[in-house]
All heavy atoms as a GROMACS GRO file, in nm:
protein
  498
    1MET      N    1   0.085  -0.118   0.000
    1MET     CA    2   0.000   0.000   0.000
    1MET      C    3   0.089   0.123   0.000
    1MET      O    4   0.181   0.135   0.078
    1MET     CB    5  -0.088  -0.003   0.126
    1MET     CG    6  -0.185   0.111   0.131
    1MET     SD    7  -0.309   0.087   0.258
    1MET     CE    8  -0.231   0.171   0.394
    2ARG      N    9   0.061   0.216  -0.090
    2ARG     CA   10   0.143   0.337  -0.094
    2ARG      C   11   0.093   0.440   0.005
    2ARG      O   12  -0.026   0.449   0.033
    2ARG     CB   13   0.147   0.393  -0.235
    2ARG     CG   14   0.021   0.461  -0.278
    2ARG     CD   15   0.036   0.507  -0.423
    2ARG     NE   16  -0.097   0.520  -0.476
    2ARG     CZ   17  -0.143   0.626  -0.536
    2ARG    NH1   18  -0.066   0.729  -0.556
    2ARG    NH2   19  -0.264   0.632  -0.580
    3ALA      N   20   0.184   0.514   0.059
    3ALA     CA   21   0.150   0.617   0.157
    3ALA      C   22   0.102   0.743   0.086
    3ALA      O   23   0.156   0.782  -0.016
    3ALA     CB   24   0.271   0.650   0.244
    4MET      N   25  -0.002   0.803   0.139
    4MET     CA   26  -0.054   0.928   0.084
    4MET      C   27   0.000   1.042   0.171
    4MET      O   28  -0.032   1.050   0.289
    4MET     CB   29  -0.206   0.929   0.086
    4MET     CG   30  -0.269   0.828  -0.007
    4MET     SD   31  -0.238   0.857  -0.181
    4MET     CE   32  -0.323   1.010  -0.206
    5THR      N   33   0.082   1.126   0.114
    5THR     CA   34   0.138   1.236   0.190
    5THR      C   35   0.060   1.364   0.170
    5THR      O   36   0.073   1.456   0.246
    5THR     CB   37   0.286   1.259   0.150
    5THR    OG1   38   0.292   1.280   0.009
    5THR    CG2   39   0.370   1.140   0.189
    6HIS      N   40  -0.022   1.369   0.065
    6HIS     CA   41  -0.106   1.486   0.042
    6HIS      C   42  -0.234   1.442  -0.025
    6HIS      O   43  -0.242   1.334  -0.084
    6HIS     CB   44  -0.034   1.592  -0.042
    6HIS     CG   45   0.026   1.537  -0.168
    6HIS    ND1   46  -0.045   1.525  -0.284
    6HIS    CD2   47   0.149   1.488  -0.196
    6HIS    CE1   48   0.032   1.472  -0.377
    6HIS    NE2   49   0.149   1.447  -0.326
    7HIS      N   50  -0.336   1.523  -0.014
    7HIS     CA   51  -0.468   1.488  -0.064
    7HIS      C   52  -0.492   1.555  -0.199
    7HIS      O   53  -0.483   1.676  -0.211
    7HIS     CB   54  -0.573   1.533   0.038
    7HIS     CG   55  -0.711   1.492   0.003
    7HIS    ND1   56  -0.750   1.361  -0.002
    7HIS    CD2   57  -0.819   1.565  -0.029
    7HIS    CE1   58  -0.877   1.356  -0.036
    7HIS    NE2   59  -0.922   1.478  -0.053
    8HIS      N   60  -0.520   1.476  -0.301
    8HIS     CA   61  -0.542   1.531  -0.436
    8HIS      C   62  -0.687   1.571  -0.458
    8HIS      O   63  -0.714   1.662  -0.533
    8HIS     CB   64  -0.504   1.427  -0.542
    8HIS     CG   65  -0.360   1.393  -0.542
    8HIS    ND1   66  -0.263   1.482  -0.580
    8HIS    CD2   67  -0.296   1.280  -0.507
    8HIS    CE1   68  -0.145   1.424  -0.569
    8HIS    NE2   69  -0.162   1.303  -0.525
    9ASP      N   70  -0.781   1.502  -0.396
    9ASP     CA   71  -0.924   1.525  -0.408
    9ASP      C   72  -0.972   1.510  -0.552
    9ASP      O   73  -1.053   1.588  -0.601
    9ASP     CB   74  -0.964   1.658  -0.348
    9ASP     CG   75  -1.106   1.654  -0.293
    9ASP    OD1   76  -1.163   1.544  -0.284
    9ASP    OD2   77  -1.161   1.759  -0.260
   10LEU      N   78  -0.921   1.410  -0.622
   10LEU     CA   79  -0.966   1.379  -0.756
   10LEU      C   80  -1.112   1.334  -0.754
   10LEU      O   81  -1.186   1.357  -0.850
   10LEU     CB   82  -0.877   1.272  -0.819
   10LEU     CG   83  -0.906   1.234  -0.963
   10LEU    CD1   84  -0.904   1.356  -1.054
   10LEU    CD2   85  -0.805   1.132  -1.011
   11ASN      N   86  -1.157   1.273  -0.642
   11ASN     CA   87  -1.297   1.233  -0.630
   11ASN      C   88  -1.389   1.353  -0.648
   11ASN      O   89  -1.490   1.344  -0.716
   11ASN     CB   90  -1.324   1.168  -0.495
   11ASN     CG   91  -1.266   1.028  -0.487
   11ASN    OD1   92  -1.291   0.944  -0.572
   11ASN    ND2   93  -1.188   1.004  -0.384
   12ALA      N   94  -1.356   1.467  -0.589
   12ALA     CA   95  -1.439   1.588  -0.600
   12ALA      C   96  -1.443   1.638  -0.744
   12ALA      O   97  -1.548   1.679  -0.794
   12ALA     CB   98  -1.388   1.697  -0.506
   13THR      N   99  -1.330   1.634  -0.813
   13THR     CA  100  -1.324   1.676  -0.953
   13THR      C  101  -1.411   1.586  -1.039
   13THR      O  102  -1.488   1.633  -1.124
   13THR     CB  103  -1.179   1.675  -1.003
   13THR    OG1  104  -1.102   1.763  -0.923
   13THR    CG2  105  -1.170   1.716  -1.149
   14LEU      N  106  -1.400   1.455  -1.018
   14LEU     CA  107  -1.481   1.360  -1.094
   14LEU      C  108  -1.629   1.375  -1.063
   14LEU      O  109  -1.715   1.363  -1.151
   14LEU     CB  110  -1.434   1.217  -1.068
   14LEU     CG  111  -1.295   1.184  -1.122
   14LEU    CD1  112  -1.248   1.048  -1.069
   14LEU    CD2  113  -1.294   1.187  -1.273
   15PHE      N  114  -1.662   1.404  -0.937
   15PHE     CA  115  -1.801   1.424  -0.897
   15PHE      C  116  -1.859   1.547  -0.967
   15PHE      O  117  -1.973   1.544  -1.015
   15PHE     CB  118  -1.810   1.436  -0.745
   15PHE     CG  119  -1.951   1.438  -0.691
   15PHE    CD1  120  -2.049   1.356  -0.744
   15PHE    CD2  121  -1.983   1.520  -0.586
   15PHE    CE1  122  -2.179   1.357  -0.693
   15PHE    CE2  123  -2.112   1.522  -0.534
   15PHE     CZ  124  -2.210   1.440  -0.587
   16ASP      N  125  -1.782   1.654  -0.976
   16ASP     CA  126  -1.828   1.774  -1.048
   16ASP      C  127  -1.857   1.742  -1.194
   16ASP      O  128  -1.957   1.786  -1.250
   16ASP     CB  129  -1.724   1.886  -1.038
   16ASP     CG  130  -1.721   1.950  -0.901
   16ASP    OD1  131  -1.819   1.936  -0.825
   16ASP    OD2  132  -1.619   2.014  -0.869
   17ARG      N  133  -1.770   1.664  -1.257
   17ARG     CA  134  -1.791   1.624  -1.397
   17ARG      C  135  -1.916   1.537  -1.410
   17ARG      O  136  -1.995   1.554  -1.503
   17ARG     CB  137  -1.670   1.549  -1.450
   17ARG     CG  138  -1.551   1.638  -1.479
   17ARG     CD  139  -1.430   1.562  -1.528
   17ARG     NE  140  -1.460   1.482  -1.647
   17ARG     CZ  141  -1.380   1.387  -1.695
   17ARG    NH1  142  -1.266   1.361  -1.634
   17ARG    NH2  143  -1.413   1.319  -1.802
   18ALA      N  144  -1.933   1.444  -1.315
   18ALA     CA  145  -2.048   1.354  -1.319
   18ALA      C  146  -2.179   1.431  -1.303
   18ALA      O  147  -2.280   1.397  -1.367
   18ALA     CB  148  -2.035   1.247  -1.212
   19LYS      N  149  -2.180   1.535  -1.218
   19LYS     CA  150  -2.302   1.613  -1.198
   19LYS      C  151  -2.346   1.684  -1.325
   19LYS      O  152  -2.464   1.713  -1.342
   19LYS     CB  153  -2.283   1.713  -1.084
   19LYS     CG  154  -2.281   1.646  -0.947
   19LYS     CD  155  -2.280   1.747  -0.835
   19LYS     CE  156  -2.143   1.800  -0.812
   19LYS     NZ  157  -2.132   1.888  -0.694
   20ALA      N  158  -2.252   1.711  -1.415
   20ALA     CA  159  -2.287   1.775  -1.542
   20ALA      C  160  -2.350   1.675  -1.640
   20ALA      O  161  -2.413   1.716  -1.737
   20ALA     CB  162  -2.162   1.837  -1.605
   21LEU      N  163  -2.334   1.544  -1.613
   21LEU     CA  164  -2.381   1.442  -1.706
   21LEU      C  165  -2.494   1.355  -1.651
   21LEU      O  166  -2.575   1.303  -1.727
   21LEU     CB  167  -2.264   1.351  -1.745
   21LEU     CG  168  -2.145   1.421  -1.811
   21LEU    CD1  169  -2.028   1.326  -1.822
   21LEU    CD2  170  -2.186   1.475  -1.946
   22ILE      N  171  -2.496   1.335  -1.520
   22ILE     CA  172  -2.591   1.245  -1.456
   22ILE      C  173  -2.668   1.325  -1.351
   22ILE      O  174  -2.606   1.397  -1.271
   22ILE     CB  175  -2.517   1.128  -1.385
   22ILE    CG1  176  -2.428   1.054  -1.483
   22ILE    CG2  177  -2.615   1.034  -1.318
   22ILE    CD1  178  -2.331   0.958  -1.415
   23PRO      N  179  -2.800   1.314  -1.345
   23PRO     CA  180  -2.875   1.386  -1.241
   23PRO      C  181  -2.822   1.353  -1.102
   23PRO      O  182  -2.815   1.236  -1.063
   23PRO     CB  183  -3.018   1.335  -1.259
   23PRO     CG  184  -3.026   1.292  -1.401
   23PRO     CD  185  -2.888   1.237  -1.432
   24GLY      N  186  -2.780   1.453  -1.029
   24GLY     CA  187  -2.724   1.433  -0.896
   24GLY      C  188  -2.580   1.385  -0.897
   24GLY      O  189  -2.517   1.377  -0.794
   25GLY      N  190  -2.528   1.347  -1.014
   25GLY     CA  191  -2.390   1.304  -1.026
   25GLY      C  192  -2.363   1.161  -0.985
   25GLY      O  193  -2.249   1.116  -0.986
   26VAL      N  194  -2.468   1.086  -0.948
   26VAL     CA  195  -2.452   0.947  -0.904
   26VAL      C  196  -2.563   0.861  -0.963
   26VAL      O  197  -2.663   0.912  -1.013
   26VAL     CB  198  -2.453   0.935  -0.751
   26VAL    CG1  199  -2.332   1.004  -0.689
   26VAL    CG2  200  -2.581   0.991  -0.692
   27ASN      N  201  -2.548   0.730  -0.952
   27ASN     CA  202  -2.647   0.638  -1.007
   27ASN      C  203  -2.749   0.591  -0.905
   27ASN      O  204  -2.818   0.494  -0.926
   27ASN     CB  205  -2.577   0.517  -1.070
   27ASN     CG  206  -2.504   0.436  -0.965
   27ASN    OD1  207  -2.484   0.480  -0.853
   27ASN    ND2  208  -2.462   0.317  -1.003
   28SER      N  209  -2.760   0.661  -0.793
   28SER     CA  210  -2.853   0.622  -0.687
   28SER      C  211  -2.946   0.738  -0.656
   28SER      O  212  -2.901   0.847  -0.624
   28SER     CB  213  -2.775   0.584  -0.562
   28SER     OG  214  -2.860   0.580  -0.450
   29PRO      N  215  -3.078   0.716  -0.662
   29PRO     CA  216  -3.170   0.825  -0.629
   29PRO      C  217  -3.154   0.874  -0.486
   29PRO      O  218  -3.172   0.992  -0.458
   29PRO     CB  219  -3.308   0.765  -0.650
   29PRO     CG  220  -3.290   0.626  -0.696
   29PRO     CD  221  -3.144   0.595  -0.704
   30VAL      N  222  -3.116   0.785  -0.395
   30VAL     CA  223  -3.098   0.826  -0.255
   30VAL      C  224  -2.983   0.926  -0.245
   30VAL      O  225  -2.996   1.031  -0.184
   30VAL     CB  226  -3.070   0.703  -0.165
   30VAL    CG1  227  -3.034   0.746  -0.024
   30VAL    CG2  228  -3.191   0.611  -0.164
   31ARG      N  229  -2.869   0.894  -0.308
   31ARG     CA  230  -2.755   0.984  -0.302
   31ARG      C  231  -2.778   1.109  -0.387
   31ARG      O  232  -2.727   1.216  -0.355
   31ARG     CB  233  -2.628   0.913  -0.346
   31ARG     CG  234  -2.581   0.813  -0.241
   31ARG     CD  235  -2.457   0.744  -0.286
   31ARG     NE  236  -2.497   0.645  -0.386
   31ARG     CZ  237  -2.414   0.584  -0.466
   31ARG    NH1  238  -2.286   0.611  -0.464
   31ARG    NH2  239  -2.458   0.496  -0.553
   32ALA      N  240  -2.855   1.097  -0.495
   32ALA     CA  241  -2.880   1.212  -0.582
   32ALA      C  242  -2.955   1.322  -0.509
   32ALA      O  243  -2.940   1.439  -0.539
   32ALA     CB  244  -2.957   1.168  -0.706
   33PHE      N  245  -3.036   1.284  -0.411
   33PHE     CA  246  -3.112   1.382  -0.335
   33PHE      C  247  -3.039   1.427  -0.209
   33PHE      O  248  -3.098   1.478  -0.117
   33PHE     CB  249  -3.252   1.329  -0.303
   33PHE     CG  250  -3.337   1.314  -0.425
   33PHE    CD1  251  -3.372   1.189  -0.472
   33PHE    CD2  252  -3.380   1.426  -0.496
   33PHE    CE1  253  -3.450   1.175  -0.586
   33PHE    CE2  254  -3.457   1.413  -0.610
   33PHE     CZ  255  -3.492   1.287  -0.655
   34ARG      N  256  -2.910   1.402  -0.204
   34ARG     CA  257  -2.820   1.448  -0.097
   34ARG      C  258  -2.854   1.394   0.041
   34ARG      O  259  -2.819   1.452   0.142
   34ARG     CB  260  -2.816   1.601  -0.095
   34ARG     CG  261  -2.766   1.658  -0.224
   34ARG     CD  262  -2.759   1.806  -0.220
   34ARG     NE  263  -2.723   1.853  -0.354
   34ARG     CZ  264  -2.720   1.977  -0.388
   34ARG    NH1  265  -2.750   2.070  -0.300
   34ARG    NH2  266  -2.687   2.013  -0.509
   35ALA      N  267  -2.926   1.281   0.045
   35ALA     CA  268  -2.960   1.221   0.173
   35ALA      C  269  -2.837   1.168   0.245
   35ALA      O  270  -2.832   1.162   0.366
   35ALA     CB  271  -3.062   1.109   0.153
   36VAL      N  272  -2.736   1.129   0.168
   36VAL     CA  273  -2.616   1.071   0.226
   36VAL      C  274  -2.512   1.179   0.255
   36VAL      O  275  -2.445   1.176   0.356
   36VAL     CB  276  -2.557   0.963   0.131
   36VAL    CG1  277  -2.427   0.908   0.186
   36VAL    CG2  278  -2.658   0.853   0.109
   37GLY      N  279  -2.500   1.276   0.166
   37GLY     CA  280  -2.404   1.386   0.184
   37GLY      C  281  -2.263   1.345   0.147
   37GLY      O  282  -2.233   1.229   0.124
   38GLY      N  283  -2.176   1.443   0.139
   38GLY     CA  284  -2.036   1.418   0.109
   38GLY      C  285  -2.009   1.394  -0.039
   38GLY      O  286  -2.098   1.398  -0.122
   39THR      N  287  -1.884   1.370  -0.069
   39THR     CA  288  -1.841   1.340  -0.205
   39THR      C  289  -1.825   1.190  -0.218
   39THR      O  290  -1.751   1.129  -0.141
   39THR     CB  291  -1.705   1.409  -0.235
   39THR    OG1  292  -1.721   1.549  -0.220
   39THR    CG2  293  -1.658   1.378  -0.376
   40PRO      N  294  -1.892   1.129  -0.316
   40PRO     CA  295  -1.878   0.984  -0.330
   40PRO      C  296  -1.740   0.947  -0.382
   40PRO      O  297  -1.681   1.021  -0.461
   40PRO     CB  298  -1.986   0.948  -0.433
   40PRO     CG  299  -2.006   1.072  -0.511
   40PRO     CD  300  -1.980   1.186  -0.417
   41PRO      N  301  -1.687   0.833  -0.339
   41PRO     CA  302  -1.560   0.788  -0.394
   41PRO      C  303  -1.579   0.733  -0.534
   41PRO      O  304  -1.679   0.667  -0.562
   41PRO     CB  305  -1.516   0.678  -0.297
   41PRO     CG  306  -1.643   0.625  -0.241
   41PRO     CD  307  -1.737   0.742  -0.236
   42PHE      N  308  -1.487   0.762  -0.623
   42PHE     CA  309  -1.486   0.704  -0.757
   42PHE      C  310  -1.385   0.590  -0.754
   42PHE      O  311  -1.266   0.613  -0.738
   42PHE     CB  312  -1.450   0.810  -0.861
   42PHE     CG  313  -1.566   0.901  -0.891
   42PHE    CD1  314  -1.605   0.999  -0.802
   42PHE    CD2  315  -1.638   0.886  -1.009
   42PHE    CE1  316  -1.713   1.082  -0.828
   42PHE    CE2  317  -1.746   0.967  -1.036
   42PHE     CZ  318  -1.784   1.066  -0.946
   43ILE      N  319  -1.435   0.469  -0.766
   43ILE     CA  320  -1.353   0.349  -0.751
   43ILE      C  321  -1.275   0.324  -0.880
   43ILE      O  322  -1.332   0.320  -0.988
   43ILE     CB  323  -1.439   0.228  -0.714
   43ILE    CG1  324  -1.522   0.257  -0.588
   43ILE    CG2  325  -1.354   0.102  -0.699
   43ILE    CD1  326  -1.441   0.300  -0.466
   44THR      N  327  -1.144   0.306  -0.865
   44THR     CA  328  -1.059   0.283  -0.981
   44THR      C  329  -1.019   0.136  -0.997
   44THR      O  330  -0.987   0.093  -1.106
   44THR     CB  331  -0.931   0.368  -0.976
   44THR    OG1  332  -0.859   0.335  -0.856
   44THR    CG2  333  -0.965   0.516  -0.977
   45ARG      N  334  -1.020   0.062  -0.886
   45ARG     CA  335  -0.988  -0.081  -0.895
   45ARG      C  336  -1.032  -0.151  -0.768
   45ARG      O  337  -1.061  -0.087  -0.667
   45ARG     CB  338  -0.840  -0.104  -0.920
   45ARG     CG  339  -0.749  -0.081  -0.802
   45ARG     CD  340  -0.602  -0.106  -0.842
   45ARG     NE  341  -0.515  -0.103  -0.728
   45ARG     CZ  342  -0.468  -0.210  -0.663
   45ARG    NH1  343  -0.503  -0.330  -0.704
   45ARG    NH2  344  -0.388  -0.197  -0.562
   46GLY      N  345  -1.038  -0.281  -0.776
   46GLY     CA  346  -1.074  -0.362  -0.661
   46GLY      C  347  -0.994  -0.490  -0.658
   46GLY      O  348  -0.949  -0.539  -0.762
   47GLN      N  349  -0.976  -0.542  -0.539
   47GLN     CA  350  -0.907  -0.670  -0.522
   47GLN      C  351  -0.956  -0.731  -0.391
   47GLN      O  352  -0.935  -0.673  -0.285
   47GLN     CB  353  -0.756  -0.652  -0.518
   47GLN     CG  354  -0.680  -0.782  -0.506
   47GLN     CD  355  -0.529  -0.760  -0.511
   47GLN    OE1  356  -0.481  -0.649  -0.532
   47GLN    NE2  357  -0.455  -0.866  -0.489
   48GLY      N  358  -1.021  -0.846  -0.403
   48GLY     CA  359  -1.076  -0.908  -0.284
   48GLY      C  360  -1.178  -0.816  -0.217
   48GLY      O  361  -1.267  -0.764  -0.282
   49ALA      N  362  -1.160  -0.795  -0.088
   49ALA     CA  363  -1.252  -0.710  -0.012
   49ALA      C  364  -1.215  -0.563  -0.016
   49ALA      O  365  -1.279  -0.481   0.049
   49ALA     CB  366  -1.257  -0.757   0.134
   50HIS      N  367  -1.111  -0.528  -0.092
   50HIS     CA  368  -1.066  -0.389  -0.096
   50HIS      C  369  -1.093  -0.323  -0.230
   50HIS      O  370  -1.091  -0.388  -0.334
   50HIS     CB  371  -0.915  -0.381  -0.066
   50HIS     CG  372  -0.882  -0.422   0.072
   50HIS    ND1  373  -0.830  -0.546   0.103
   50HIS    CD2  374  -0.896  -0.356   0.191
   50HIS    CE1  375  -0.812  -0.554   0.233
   50HIS    NE2  376  -0.853  -0.442   0.288
   51VAL      N  377  -1.120  -0.194  -0.226
   51VAL     CA  378  -1.131  -0.111  -0.345
   51VAL      C  379  -1.043   0.011  -0.324
   51VAL      O  380  -1.013   0.049  -0.210
   51VAL     CB  381  -1.277  -0.068  -0.374
   51VAL    CG1  382  -1.362  -0.188  -0.411
   51VAL    CG2  383  -1.338   0.006  -0.256
   52TRP      N  384  -1.000   0.073  -0.433
   52TRP     CA  385  -0.918   0.194  -0.427
   52TRP      C  386  -0.994   0.305  -0.496
   52TRP      O  387  -1.050   0.284  -0.604
   52TRP     CB  388  -0.784   0.171  -0.496
   52TRP     CG  389  -0.686   0.093  -0.414
   52TRP    CD1  390  -0.582   0.143  -0.341
   52TRP    CD2  391  -0.682  -0.049  -0.395
   52TRP    NE1  392  -0.514   0.041  -0.279
   52TRP    CE2  393  -0.573  -0.078  -0.310
   52TRP    CE3  394  -0.760  -0.154  -0.442
   52TRP    CZ2  395  -0.541  -0.207  -0.271
   52TRP    CZ3  396  -0.728  -0.283  -0.403
   52TRP    CH2  397  -0.620  -0.309  -0.319
   53ASP      N  398  -0.994   0.423  -0.435
   53ASP     CA  399  -1.063   0.535  -0.498
   53ASP      C  400  -0.968   0.615  -0.585
   53ASP      O  401  -0.848   0.586  -0.592
   53ASP     CB  402  -1.134   0.624  -0.394
   53ASP     CG  403  -1.042   0.709  -0.310
   53ASP    OD1  404  -0.919   0.706  -0.327
   53ASP    OD2  405  -1.095   0.784  -0.226
   54ALA      N  406  -1.021   0.716  -0.653
   54ALA     CA  407  -0.942   0.796  -0.747
   54ALA      C  408  -0.829   0.871  -0.678
   54ALA      O  409  -0.731   0.908  -0.742
   54ALA     CB  410  -1.033   0.895  -0.820
   55ASP      N  411  -0.839   0.892  -0.547
   55ASP     CA  412  -0.733   0.960  -0.472
   55ASP      C  413  -0.630   0.863  -0.416
   55ASP      O  414  -0.540   0.902  -0.342
   55ASP     CB  415  -0.794   1.043  -0.359
   55ASP     CG  416  -0.874   1.161  -0.411
   55ASP    OD1  417  -0.834   1.220  -0.512
   55ASP    OD2  418  -0.976   1.194  -0.349
   56GLY      N  419  -0.644   0.733  -0.449
   56GLY     CA  420  -0.546   0.634  -0.406
   56GLY      C  421  -0.571   0.575  -0.269
   56GLY      O  422  -0.489   0.499  -0.220
   57ARG      N  423  -0.684   0.607  -0.208
   57ARG     CA  424  -0.715   0.552  -0.075
   57ARG      C  425  -0.769   0.410  -0.089
   57ARG      O  426  -0.856   0.384  -0.173
   57ARG     CB  427  -0.818   0.639  -0.004
   57ARG     CG  428  -0.761   0.772   0.039
   57ARG     CD  429  -0.867   0.852   0.111
   57ARG     NE  430  -0.968   0.891   0.014
   57ARG     CZ  431  -1.008   1.015  -0.004
   57ARG    NH1  432  -0.960   1.112   0.069
   57ARG    NH2  433  -1.100   1.043  -0.095
   58ARG      N  434  -0.719   0.319  -0.006
   58ARG     CA  435  -0.769   0.182  -0.004
   58ARG      C  436  -0.884   0.177   0.096
   58ARG      O  437  -0.871   0.220   0.210
   58ARG     CB  438  -0.659   0.086   0.038
   58ARG     CG  439  -0.705  -0.059   0.033
   58ARG     CD  440  -0.594  -0.153   0.062
   58ARG     NE  441  -0.563  -0.148   0.204
   58ARG     CZ  442  -0.486  -0.235   0.267
   58ARG    NH1  443  -0.428  -0.332   0.200
   58ARG    NH2  444  -0.463  -0.225   0.396
   59LEU      N  445  -0.996   0.122   0.051
   59LEU     CA  446  -1.116   0.114   0.133
   59LEU      C  447  -1.162  -0.031   0.140
   59LEU      O  448  -1.134  -0.110   0.049
   59LEU     CB  449  -1.228   0.200   0.071
   59LEU     CG  450  -1.193   0.344   0.039
   59LEU    CD1  451  -1.295   0.404  -0.057
   59LEU    CD2  452  -1.184   0.426   0.165
   60ILE      N  453  -1.234  -0.067   0.244
   60ILE     CA  454  -1.293  -0.200   0.254
   60ILE      C  455  -1.433  -0.193   0.194
   60ILE      O  456  -1.512  -0.106   0.231
   60ILE     CB  457  -1.299  -0.248   0.399
   60ILE    CG1  458  -1.157  -0.260   0.456
   60ILE    CG2  459  -1.372  -0.382   0.408
   60ILE    CD1  460  -1.153  -0.292   0.603
   61ASP      N  461  -1.463  -0.284   0.103
   61ASP     CA  462  -1.595  -0.290   0.040
   61ASP      C  463  -1.686  -0.376   0.127
   61ASP      O  464  -1.699  -0.496   0.107
   61ASP     CB  465  -1.582  -0.348  -0.101
   61ASP     CG  466  -1.713  -0.350  -0.176
   61ASP    OD1  467  -1.814  -0.302  -0.122
   61ASP    OD2  468  -1.714  -0.400  -0.289
   62TYR      N  469  -1.753  -0.313   0.221
   62TYR     CA  470  -1.843  -0.384   0.312
   62TYR      C  471  -1.971  -0.428   0.243
   62TYR      O  472  -2.038  -0.519   0.287
   62TYR     CB  473  -1.880  -0.296   0.433
   62TYR     CG  474  -1.768  -0.279   0.531
   62TYR    CD1  475  -1.698  -0.160   0.539
   62TYR    CD2  476  -1.733  -0.383   0.618
   62TYR    CE1  477  -1.594  -0.144   0.630
   62TYR    CE2  478  -1.631  -0.368   0.710
   62TYR     CZ  479  -1.561  -0.248   0.714
   62TYR     OH  480  -1.460  -0.232   0.805
   63ILE      N  481  -2.007  -0.363   0.133
   63ILE     CA  482  -2.132  -0.393   0.064
   63ILE      C  483  -2.112  -0.503  -0.041
   63ILE      O  484  -2.204  -0.575  -0.076
   63ILE     CB  485  -2.192  -0.266   0.003
   63ILE    CG1  486  -2.225  -0.171   0.117
   63ILE    CG2  487  -2.314  -0.295  -0.081
   63ILE    CD1  488  -2.275  -0.036   0.075
   64GLY      N  489  -1.992  -0.515  -0.092
   64GLY     CA  490  -1.963  -0.618  -0.191
   64GLY      C  491  -2.014  -0.583  -0.329
   64GLY      O  492  -2.054  -0.670  -0.405
   65SER      N  493  -2.012  -0.455  -0.362
   65SER     CA  494  -2.059  -0.417  -0.494
   65SER      C  495  -1.972  -0.308  -0.551
   65SER      O  496  -2.007  -0.235  -0.637
   65SER     CB  497  -2.203  -0.372  -0.488
   65SER     OG  498  -2.220  -0.258  -0.407
   0.00000   0.00000   0.00000
């Protein structure tokens, strides 16, 4: 796992682009209506129970999707 020494926030940039193309910027009506809040992670890859977002953060995929 690579260390992140600074935050790029590529997820926010991708979310802004997605909002110009998709209603609410996401594929979920719940998230589109801001019920969840925050910037969604844009997943770039997955391996086993882990996924990596556009900013290089490794996350655990608790939902399995």
